[in-house]
Each structure stands twice: as C-alpha cells, then as structure tokens.
C-alpha positions in Angstrom: 0.4 0.0 -0.2 2.7 2.4 0.5 4.0 2.1 -2.8 0.4 2.6 -3.8 0.3 5.8 -2.3 4.1 6.7 -3.6 2.7 6.5 -7.1 -0.7 8.1 -6.6 1.3 11.1 -5.1 3.6 11.5 -7.9 1.1 11.1 -10.5 -0.3 13.8 -9.5 2.6 16.1 -9.1 1.6 17.9 -12.5 -1.7 18.3 -12.2 -2.7 19.9 -15.5 0.0 17.8 -17.2 -2.1 14.5 -16.2 -5.1 16.0 -16.8 -4.6 16.6 -20.1 -2.9 13.7 -20.9 -5.8 12.0 -19.3 -8.0 13.6 -21.7 -6.1 13.5 -24.3 -5.9 9.2 -23.8 -9.5 9.1 -22.8 -10.7 11.1 -26.2 -8.3 8.8 -28.0 -9.9 5.6 -26.5 -13.8 7.2 -27.7 -12.7 7.6 -30.8 -11.7 3.9 -31.1 -14.3 2.4 -29.7 -16.8 4.5 -32.1 -15.0 3.0 -34.9 -14.7 -0.2 -33.3 -18.2 -0.3 -33.3 -19.4 0.3 -36.8 -17.6 -3.4 -38.4 -18.8 -4.8 -35.0 -21.8 -3.7 -35.6 -22.3 -4.7 -38.8 -21.4 -8.2 -37.4 -23.9 -8.2 -35.1 -26.1 -7.3 -37.7 -25.5 -10.3 -39.9 -25.4 -12.9 -36.9 -29.0 -11.4 -35.6 -30.6 -11.6 -39.2 -29.0 -14.7 -40.7 -30.5 -18.2 -39.9 -28.0 -21.3 -39.9 -30.3 -23.1 -41.6 -31.8 -20.8 -44.7 -30.1 -20.1 -48.0 -30.4 -18.1 -50.8 -30.4 -18.7 -54.1 -30.2 -16.6 -56.9 -29.0 -16.0 -60.8 -25.0 -16.9 -61.1 -24.7 -13.8 -63.2 -25.9 -11.7 -60.3 -28.8 -11.1 -58.1 -30.5 -8.3 -61.0 -30.5 -11.6 -63.7 -34.1 -13.5 -62.9 -34.8 -17.1 -62.5 -37.9 -19.0 -64.0 -40.4 -19.3 -61.5 -40.7 -22.7 -62.7 -37.4 -23.7 -60.7 -38.7 -22.8 -57.4 -41.0 -26.2 -57.8 -37.8 -27.9 -58.4 -35.9 -26.7 -55.4 -38.7 -27.5 -53.2 -38.4 -31.5 -54.0 -35.1 -31.6 -53.2 -34.0 -33.6 -50.4 -33.6 -31.9 -47.1 -35.4 -28.7 -48.0 -38.0 -27.9 -45.4 -39.8 -24.9 -47.4 -38.6 -22.6 -50.8 -40.2 -19.4 -51.2 -39.5 -17.0 -54.5 -39.3 -13.2 -54.1 -39.0 -10.8 -56.9 -38.0 -7.4 -56.5 -41.0 -4.3 -56.7 -39.0 -1.3 -56.3 -42.0 0.6 -55.4 -41.2 4.3 -53.8 -43.5 5.8 -51.3 -44.0 9.5 -51.2 -40.6 10.6 -52.6 -40.9 9.7 -56.6 -38.1 7.8 -57.6 -36.5 6.9 -55.0 -36.7 3.3 -53.4 -37.0 4.6 -49.4 -37.1 0.6 -48.6 -37.0 -2.9 -49.6 -40.6 -4.3 -50.7 -40.5 -7.9 -52.4 -43.7 -9.8 -53.8 -43.5 -12.6 -52.5 -45.4 -16.8 -51.9 -47.8 -16.1 -49.0 -48.1 -19.5 -49.2 -44.6 -20.6 -48.4 -43.1 -17.7 -46.5 -44.2 -18.6 -43.0 -42.3 -21.8 -43.5 -39.1 -20.4 -44.7 -38.9 -17.8 -42.2 -40.4 -19.4 -38.7 -38.2 -17.7 -37.0 -39.4 -14.2 -37.7 -42.1 -12.7 -35.2 -45.3 -12.6 -36.9 -48.0 -13.3 -35.7 -50.1 -16.7 -36.9 -53.9 -15.4 -37.6 -51.6 -11.9 -39.4 -50.1 -14.9 -41.8 -53.3 -16.1 -42.0 -54.6 -12.6 -43.5 -52.0 -12.9 -45.5 -52.8 -15.4 -47.5 -56.5 -14.7 -47.3 -56.2 -10.5 -48.5 -54.7 -10.4 -52.3 -53.5 -6.9 -51.6 -52.3 -7.5 -48.4 -48.9 -6.5 -47.4 -46.6 -7.6 -44.1 -44.4 -4.6 -43.3 -41.4 -4.4 -40.8 -41.8 -2.7 -37.5 -38.9 0.0 -38.1 -41.4 1.3 -41.3 -44.0 1.2 -39.3 -42.5 3.7 -36.9 -40.9 5.4 -39.4 -44.1 6.3 -41.4 -46.4 6.2 -38.8 -48.8 2.6 -40.2 -50.7 0.9 -38.7 -52.4 -2.6 -39.6 -55.5 -1.7 -41.4 -53.4 1.1 -43.0 -53.5 1.5 -46.9 -50.4 2.2 -48.5 -49.7 3.5 -52.3 -46.4 2.2 -54.1 -45.0 3.2 -57.3 -43.0 1.0 -58.9 -39.3 1.9 -60.4 -39.0 -1.4 -62.0 -42.5 -2.6 -63.5 -45.0 -0.4 -65.1 -47.5 -0.9 -62.5 -48.3 1.1 -59.6 -50.4 -1.1 -56.7 -52.1 -0.2 -53.5 -51.7 -2.3 -50.4 -53.5 -3.1 -47.2 -51.2 -3.4 -44.3 -52.0 -7.4 -42.6 -49.4 -8.1 -40.1 -46.1 -6.9 -39.2 -42.4 -8.5 -38.5 -42.2 -7.5 -34.9 -38.7 -6.7 -34.4 -37.4 -3.1 -34.1 -34.6 -3.0 -37.1 -36.8 -4.9 -39.8 -37.2 -2.9 -43.1 -39.2 -5.6 -44.8 -42.1 -4.9 -47.2 -43.8 -8.1 -48.2 -46.9 -8.3 -50.3 -48.4 -10.9 -52.6 -46.7 -12.3 -55.5 -50.1 -12.9 -57.2 -51.2 -9.7 -56.8 -48.4 -8.1 -58.9 -48.6 -11.0 -61.7 -52.7 -10.3 -61.7 -51.7 -6.5 -62.0 -49.5 -7.4 -64.9 -51.9 -9.2 -66.5 -54.5 -6.8 -66.3 -51.7 -4.1 -68.2 -51.6 -6.5 -70.8 -48.5 -8.4 -70.0 -47.5 -12.1 -69.7 -47.6 -11.8 -66.0 -45.1 -12.7 -63.3 -42.7 -15.6 -65.0 -39.7 -15.1 -63.1 -38.2 -15.3 -59.8 -35.7 -13.0 -58.6 -34.6 -14.8 -55.0 -35.3 -18.1 -54.4 -35.3 -18.5 -49.9 -34.8 -21.8 -49.0 -34.8 -23.3 -45.6 -33.1 -26.9 -44.9 -34.2 -29.4 -42.6 -31.1 -29.3 -40.7 -27.9 -27.3 -40.4 -25.9 -30.1 -41.7 -27.7 -30.4 -45.1 -27.2 -26.7 -46.1 -24.2 -27.9 -48.2 -25.8 -30.7 -49.9 -28.5 -28.6 -50.7 -27.0 -26.0 -52.3 -24.9 -28.6 -54.2 -27.9 -29.6 -55.6 -29.6 -26.9 -56.4 -26.5 -25.9 -58.4 -26.2 -29.2 -60.5 -29.9 -28.8 -60.9 -29.5 -25.7 -63.1 -26.3 -26.5 -64.4 -25.7 -25.6 -68.7 -29.1 -24.4 -68.2 -30.0 -20.3 -69.4 -30.3 -19.6 -65.7 -27.7 -21.3 -63.7 -27.8 -20.4 -60.4 -25.1 -19.2 -57.1 -26.3 -20.6 -53.5 -25.1 -19.2 -50.4 -25.8 -19.4 -46.9 -27.9 -16.1 -45.6 -25.1 -14.6 -43.9 -22.8 -14.9 -47.0 -25.5 -13.3 -49.1 -26.0 -10.2 -47.0 -21.6 -10.5 -46.4 -21.8 -10.0 -49.9 -24.6 -7.8 -50.7 -23.0 -5.3 -48.0 -19.5 -5.9 -50.1 -19.1 -2.3 -50.7 -18.6 -1.7 -47.4 -15.6 -3.8 -46.8 -13.7 -0.9 -48.0 -14.6 1.3 -45.9 -14.1 -1.3 -43.0 -10.4 -1.9 -43.6 -9.7 2.4 -43.7 -11.9 2.2 -40.0 -9.4 -0.3 -38.6 -6.1 1.5 -40.2 -7.6 4.5 -38.9 -7.6 2.9 -35.9 -4.0 1.6 -35.5 -3.0 5.4 -36.5 -5.2 6.2 -33.7 -3.7 4.1 -31.1 -0.1 4.4 -32.3 -0.9 8.1 -31.3 -1.8 7.3 -27.7 1.2 5.7 -27.7 3.3 8.8 -28.3 1.2 10.6 -26.0 1.5 8.5 -22.8 5.3 7.7 -23.6 5.7 11.6 -23.9 4.6 12.1 -20.4 6.4 9.1 -19.0 9.4 10.3 -20.4 9.3 14.3 -18.7 7.7 12.7 -15.4 11.1 10.7 -15.1 13.4 13.1 -16.1 11.7 16.0 -14.2 12.2 13.7 -10.7 15.6 12.1 -12.0 17.8 13.4 -8.8 15.1 12.2 -6.9 15.2 8.6 -8.1 18.8 9.0 -7.7 18.5 9.7 -4.2 16.0 6.6 -3.7 18.6 4.5 -5.3 21.4 5.9 -2.7 19.7 5.3 0.1 18.5 1.9 -1.1 15.3 1.6 -3.1 15.8 -2.0 -5.1 15.9 -1.1 -9.1 12.9 -3.2 -9.5 10.7 -1.3 -7.5 11.8 2.2 -8.8 10.8 0.4 -12.1 7.6 -1.0 -11.0 6.3 2.3 -9.4 7.1 4.4 -12.9 5.8 2.3 -14.3 2.4 1.9 -12.4 2.0 6.1 -13.0 1.7 5.6 -16.4 -0.3 2.3 -16.7 -2.6 3.9 -14.2 -3.4 7.0 -15.8 -3.6 5.0 -19.3 -6.4 2.7 -17.2 -8.0 5.3 -15.6 -8.6 7.4 -19.0 -9.4 4.4 -21.1 -12.3 3.6 -18.8 -13.8 7.2 -18.8 -13.2 6.7 -22.3 -15.5 3.8 -22.9 -18.1 5.1 -20.4 -18.1 8.0 -22.8 -18.1 5.9 -25.7 -21.5 4.7 -24.2 -23.2 7.6 -23.9 -22.4 9.1 -27.3 -23.6 5.8 -29.5 -26.6 6.2 -27.0 -26.8 9.6 -28.6 -25.6 8.8 -32.1 -28.2 6.2 -32.5 -31.1 8.4 -31.4 -29.8 11.2 -33.6 -32.1 10.9 -36.8 -30.8 10.1 -40.1 -27.6 8.3 -38.8 -28.6 5.0 -39.8 -30.1 5.8 -43.5 -26.2 7.7 -43.9 -24.2 5.3 -42.8 -26.5 2.1 -43.6 -25.4 -1.3 -41.7 -22.2 0.2 -39.9 -25.1 3.2 -38.4 -25.7 0.1 -35.8 -23.2 1.8 -33.3 -23.3 -0.9 -30.6 -20.7 -0.7 -27.5 -20.7 -4.6 -27.5 -18.6 -5.9 -24.6 -15.8 -7.4 -27.1 -15.5 -3.5 -27.8 -15.5 -2.8 -23.9 -12.8 -5.5 -23.5 -11.0 -3.9 -26.6 -11.3 -0.7 -25.0 -9.9 -1.2 -21.8 -7.1 -3.7 -23.4 -5.7 -1.1 -25.6 -5.3 1.8 -22.7 -3.4 -0.6 -20.4 -1.4 -2.0 -23.2 -0.6 1.8 -24.3 0.5 2.2 -20.7 2.8 -0.3 -20.1 4.3 0.0 -24.1 5.0 3.9 -23.7 6.2 3.5 -19.6 8.7 0.5 -19.7 11.2 2.5 -21.8 11.7 5.5 -19.8 11.2 3.5 -16.4 13.6 1.0 -17.8 15.9 3.3 -18.4 15.1 5.4 -15.0 15.9 2.2 -12.9 19.0 1.1 -14.8 20.8 4.4 -14.4 23.7 4.7 -12.0 23.1 7.1 -9.3 26.4 9.3 -10.5 25.2 9.5 -13.7 21.6 10.2 -12.5 23.3 13.1 -10.2 25.1 14.8 -13.2 22.8 15.3 -15.1 20.7 17.2 -11.9 23.9 19.3 -11.0 
C-alpha cells in the first residue's frame, strides 16, 4: 500500500499535465471504440438476421438477373428442403418520386411462414396475408418511421414494373430493425396481366430453409447442379454469406476504419510515452537519492511503470463510459442509420469494451516501460551529474 500511495502522489505532481494527458488518452479511446462499433455492429446485424438453416439461391450472373419461376418447384423437391419461397423485387417508392426508401418484394404468401419461422409474425396475421390478395406484411422499422398501423392502406409507385399497386397492411414483423415490405406475388402477377403483359413468370431470389443445418451444403450443391448448363445457372450461398456479399462495398470502408484505429492507437502510445519521459526527467535527482538510500531497481521500475499504466487505464475506462453515452446519442440522432447504412448500427459490445480497456492498459505499459527501465538502470552518479 505504501508504494500505491507513492505512485498516486507522483501521478498528481503536475496536475495540469496529468489531466491533459488523461483527456487526450480518453478521447482517443472514445474514437477507437466508436470506430470499432461500426464493423462490430455490422457483424452483430448479420449474426442477428442470418439463420444457420436458411440459404439464398439466385442467378449466377448476379441478383439482378432473374430465374424461371418453375425452378422454385424443383428446389422444393430436393431432399432436406423444409421450405422454399420465391421473391421478386418490386422497387416501389413511397411519397418520394423515383426514390426507393425501403426494400419491397412480391413473395409467395403460402410459403413465407415455412421459410422464415423465426420472424416474429403472429399466426393470425400470416393467415390474413394469405386471405387478402392486396395484403402486405411490414417490418416494425417502417411502421414506426411512417406512422403506419395494421389496416392502413399504402400506395407504392414501382420503379421496376409498369404497374403501381395499393396495399392493405395486415401484419407486422415485430422487430425494431426490420425494414421489410412483403406483398402477395399473385397480386403483382394479376396486375401485370391486366396491363396486357404475360404475367410474372420469373423469380429474383429463392430463399430456402433446410430441415437440418448439416444439410445446408448438400442442398446448395444439389440446387446448383440442377441448373447447370441451363440459361439461368444458379449460385447458392448461406444467408450470412448473402448479406455479407450484399454489403461487400462496405468492406473497403471497414478496412480503412481499422487502419485509422491502428493509427489512433499509435498516437496514444506517443502521448503516454512523452508524459512518462517528462515525469522521469523531472525526478532524476529524487530517483538517484532513492537508489542511494537502498530502493531496489525493480521497485523504482515498477512504480514508474505503474504511474503510466494507472493513468492510461483510468483514462481508458472514462473513454469507454463516454463511448456508451455517445453511441446512444448517435443511435437516437435522426438520419444516421440512413447515411451509414449497416455501419450506423453503433453498439458498444462487451468485446469492444474489452478492446478499449486492453488498449489503454497496453498503451500505458508500452509507453512507460522504456523510460522506467532506463531510469531504473541508470547509475546513481550519472543521474546526479545530469541534475547538478
């Protein structure tokens, strides 16, 4: 305890320098935590949305190229498939002409529940979805954003098809982050026929649920083999892989974020090392006297190192707490998630907290070890010559 008191008193010998150094380290840790929450938030979103039994089947040339609708029935006959549902992008715009502000798809209403049983949708709402041809199931995020309620009618202007449709909201996906808008595929098919077209004979994406996670790879292989050498060869992948590729354009930004995080960490090391070196130089005479009266070198080294480590860890803990407050404010700020997309999912996870605290401790140890080791090993006479 006597050494702890010595470390604490020496740390506050120059209060202004200690406060300013701690503030610099704290703000740097806040920045590091905020940067780390962005890729961590995207990973958490993927883990939350993705199922280990669900997979996506789409055209090998890209998701913008369709597949024959008849292929869906073949997929359902594959061993191990518990359900399959065809999706087709509608590209409907609401209120803002020409701008699609949320994903909206025409789906097979009788199969959607079997493929997405983990989505919190009330059974009676799924029944209404099948009962009403113009029915729509909407995610909670959209319900909150636009102030919709079950029973409301919503009109969408398609940017992909020559028909505009009017919908009745009959159900909700009761998750705060759910941005979905699903409606009956037959409704779009009939509208196209009424417009003098041949109907909807294609599928954009086929979502498949495997009966067992161990069957996912074999199902993907079988499905792709069925379409080989056809006009629309398929590429199957897991749900997590699909969304990861969908957000692939953000991977470069994530890499830049991690590089900036490393540079910020390096800056913290220089700041803390400069403070530790200044503290050692100011007390060169005191340290020489301590050696002369019998203080072991390891004690001097440990106390000097403890000063740098204590300053960094306290500042780091304050930085982590401040990061909690800032992330809450950023999530509440309007428009952030629209601007940053999935990277706007600011969440200080326990792993980010551990990283922030470990970074501050590591910085203190690394910044303090060189000046502390030099001061502990320097002979008494040499230290006194520097002073007098």
